[in-house]
ZAMARGU-4260 file (C-alpha; in steps of 0.2 Angstrom, whole numbers, plus 5000, padded with zeros to 4 digits):
<rodrens>
0) 4882/4979/5086 | 4895/4994/5091 | 4910/4995/5082 | 4918/5007/5094 | 4936/5004/5098
5) 4953/5012/5101 | 4961/5019/5085 | 4976/5008/5080 | 4993/5015/5080 | 5001/5019/5064
10) 5008/5002/5060 | 5025/5009/5051 | 5029/5017/5069 | 5029/4999/5076 | 5043/4992/5062
15) 5061/4992/5063 | 5067/5011/5058 | 5073/5012/5041 | 5079/5028/5031 | 5064/5038/5025
20) 5062/5045/5007 | 5049/5054/4997 | 5032/5049/4990 | 5020/5060/4982 | 5002/5058/4973
25) 4992/5069/4961 | 4978/5059/4967 | 4982/5058/4986 | 4984/5073/4998 | 4993/5066/5013
30) 4982/5066/5028 | 4967/5072/5019 | 4950/5062/5013 | 4953/5052/4997 | 4945/5057/4981
35) 4931/5046/4976 | 4941/5038/4963 | 4950/5029/4978 | 4935/5023/4985 | 4928/5005/4981
40) 4910/5010/4978 | 4913/5026/4968 | 4929/5023/4957 | 4939/5009/4964 | 4955/5016/4955
45) 4973/5015/4962 | 4980/5033/4964 | 4996/5040/4954 | 5012/5038/4964 | 5029/5045/4962
50) 5045/5043/4973 | 5062/5049/4974 | 5077/5049/4986 | 5077/5030/4990 | 5093/5023/4997
55) 5106/5020/4984 | 5105/5001/4989 | 5088/4999/4982 | 5086/4986/4970 | 5068/4985/4968
60) 5052/4992/4977 | 5035/4986/4985 | 5021/4997/4984 | 5006/4994/4997 | 4990/5001/5003
65) 4984/4995/5021 | 4970/5001/5031 | 4974/4998/5049 | 4958/5005/5057 | 4947/4989/5048
70) 4937/4980/5062 | 4949/4966/5062 | 4964/4961/5073 | 4975/4962/5056 | 4969/4977/5048
75) 4965/4976/5029 | 4976/4975/5014 | 4970/4985/4999 | 4985/4982/4988 | 5002/4974/4986
80) 5012/4977/4971 | 5029/4967/4972 | 5046/4967/4963 | 5045/4984/4954 | 5062/4986/4945
85) 5073/4999/4954 | 5073/5010/4939 | 5053/5013/4941 | 5050/5028/4952 | 5031/5032/4947
90) 5015/5022/4944 | 5001/5031/4934 | 4983/5031/4939 | 4975/5015/4937 | 4991/5004/4938
95) 4983/4993/4951 | 4970/4987/4939 | 4967/4968/4938 | 4977/4962/4924 | 4986/4979/4922
100) 5003/4976/4913 | 5017/4980/4926 | 5035/4985/4923 | 5048/4971/4923 | 5044/4956/4933
105) 5032/4965/4945 | 5016/4957/4951 | 5001/4959/4962 | 4996/4949/4977 | 4977/4946/4982
110) 4971/4960/4992 | 4960/4955/5007 | 4945/4956/4996 | 4952/4941/4986 | 4958/4949/4970
115) 4975/4952/4963 | 4971/4971/4961 | 4970/4988/4970 | 4953/4988/4981 | 4947/5006/4985
120) 4942/5012/5002 | 4927/5002/5010 | 4924/5004/5027 | 4909/5000/5036 | 4896/5013/5037
125) 4896/5024/5053 | 4913/5018/5057 | 4926/5028/5062 | 4938/5037/5051 | 4949/5024/5042
130) 4967/5029/5036 | 4974/5021/5020 | 4994/5019/5020 | 5000/5021/5003 | 5019/5015/5006
135) 5034/5013/4994 | 5045/5001/5002 | 5063/5002/4994 | 5070/4984/4994 | 5088/4977/4996
140) 5086/4964/4985 | 5080/4962/4965 | 5065/4951/4972 | 5057/4950/4988 | 5058/4930/4987
145) 5040/4927/4987 | 5027/4923/4972 | 5009/4929/4969 | 5002/4915/4980 | 5010/4923/4994
150) 4998/4931/5008 | 5001/4949/5013 | 5007/4944/5029 | 5021/4934/5021 | 5027/4950/5010
155) 5027/4960/5026 | 5038/4947/5036 | 5050/4948/5020 | 5048/4966/5020 | 5055/4967/5038
160) 5072/4959/5033 | 5074/4968/5016 | 5067/4984/5017 | 5080/4997/5014 | 5069/5013/5015
165) 5052/5017/5016 | 5041/5032/5010 | 5023/5034/5018 | 5007/5044/5012 | 4991/5042/5019
170) 4973/5047/5014 | 4957/5046/5026 | 4940/5040/5022 | 4923/5037/5032 | 4908/5031/5025
</rodrens>
């Protein structure tokens, strides 16, 4: 069976426009291949992320990692960290580990692999290059209004109405 298909657009270009701000990483270089640490079979470790310049109306953050290039109609959610307090502007390497202690009332949703944790890159062997969008969403409310049982689609739906700004960094990987 062939997995040949068109490359999906950048999913964030399809959302309502919000102000941008800056996200950087010691572990991910924008537009470059991910390090082994961020690959499921080689390290499975969430990257360090730092952000600045979020809108003044920011009351919390949601951090996500999404692969729009998975061979599914809905892409693949690798990580969702919800309700980070507004004074949190950095996550250390490994903050997405299962059971990690998170700032304030923050929590992780289940990724599309079924765990409340970061799941590293794991595209099918021989598939096209996959993009992994690490996004910091500045939220204009202290809580996104969901709980840890919510799906990533419900999280995304809530973000569509509550995002005050967005910072995007993406890495790539091909198996």
